[in-house]
C-alpha positions in Angstrom: 148.1 -212.2 41.9 144.5 -211.8 43.2 143.4 -212.9 46.7 139.8 -213.5 47.4 137.9 -214.4 50.5 134.9 -216.7 50.8 132.9 -218.0 53.7 130.3 -220.7 54.3 128.9 -221.0 57.8 131.7 -221.0 60.3 134.4 -221.8 57.7 136.2 -219.5 55.3 139.3 -219.2 53.2 141.5 -216.8 51.3 142.5 -218.0 47.9 145.5 -216.7 45.9 145.0 -217.0 42.1 147.5 -216.1 39.4 146.7 -216.4 35.7 143.7 -218.7 36.5 145.9 -221.0 38.6 145.4 -221.5 42.3 148.6 -220.4 43.9 147.6 -220.9 47.5 144.9 -221.3 50.0 144.5 -220.3 53.7 141.7 -222.0 55.6 140.1 -220.6 58.7 137.2 -221.1 61.0 135.2 -218.7 63.2 135.5 -219.1 66.9 132.7 -217.0 68.2 132.0 -213.5 66.9 135.4 -212.0 67.7 138.0 -214.5 66.6 139.1 -216.6 63.6 141.4 -219.6 63.8 143.9 -220.1 60.9 143.9 -223.8 60.5 146.0 -224.4 57.4 147.9 -222.6 54.7 148.9 -224.4 51.5 150.9 -223.1 48.6 151.0 -224.7 45.2 154.6 -226.1 44.8 155.0 -224.0 41.6 154.6 -220.8 43.7 156.7 -221.7 46.7 159.2 -219.0 47.6 157.2 -216.3 46.0 155.6 -214.9 49.1 152.2 -216.4 48.4 151.8 -217.8 51.9 152.7 -214.6 53.6 150.3 -212.6 51.3 147.5 -215.0 52.4 148.3 -214.4 56.1 148.4 -210.7 55.5 145.0 -210.8 53.8 143.7 -212.5 56.9 145.3 -209.8 59.1 143.8 -207.0 57.1 140.4 -208.8 57.3 140.8 -209.1 61.1 141.6 -205.4 61.4 138.7 -204.4 59.2 136.3 -206.6 61.3 137.9 -205.8 64.6 138.5 -209.4 65.4 141.5 -211.5 66.5 143.4 -214.3 64.9 144.6 -217.6 66.5 147.2 -219.0 64.1 147.1 -222.7 64.8 148.7 -223.3 61.4 152.5 -223.6 61.9 153.2 -221.4 58.8 150.8 -218.7 59.9 152.2 -218.8 63.4 155.7 -218.3 62.1 154.6 -215.3 60.1 153.2 -213.8 63.4 156.5 -214.6 65.2 158.6 -212.9 62.4 156.3 -209.9 61.9 155.6 -208.1 65.3 153.7 -205.3 63.6 150.8 -207.6 63.0 150.5 -208.7 66.6 147.7 -206.3 67.2 145.3 -208.9 65.8 147.0 -211.9 67.5 144.8 -213.7 70.0 
């Protein structure tokens, strides 16, 4: 599975692709220069239960760490990943 990031203006996403099929998508927006808001995480039903959603959130966490920014997880799924994974709270806004 490959996860890529793309941005356009103040919006961005992380896309998970496996064998040319979109497995999942995490959508975020910038809130100033030092924060992103995870708005929505969606996993293709075929890939549910395979860790795609968590991998997308972790890609956002790694991006936040690299950029020295914080994440506000408004998406209920992303928020649950933060609640269950205290070691990523260093990027939590």
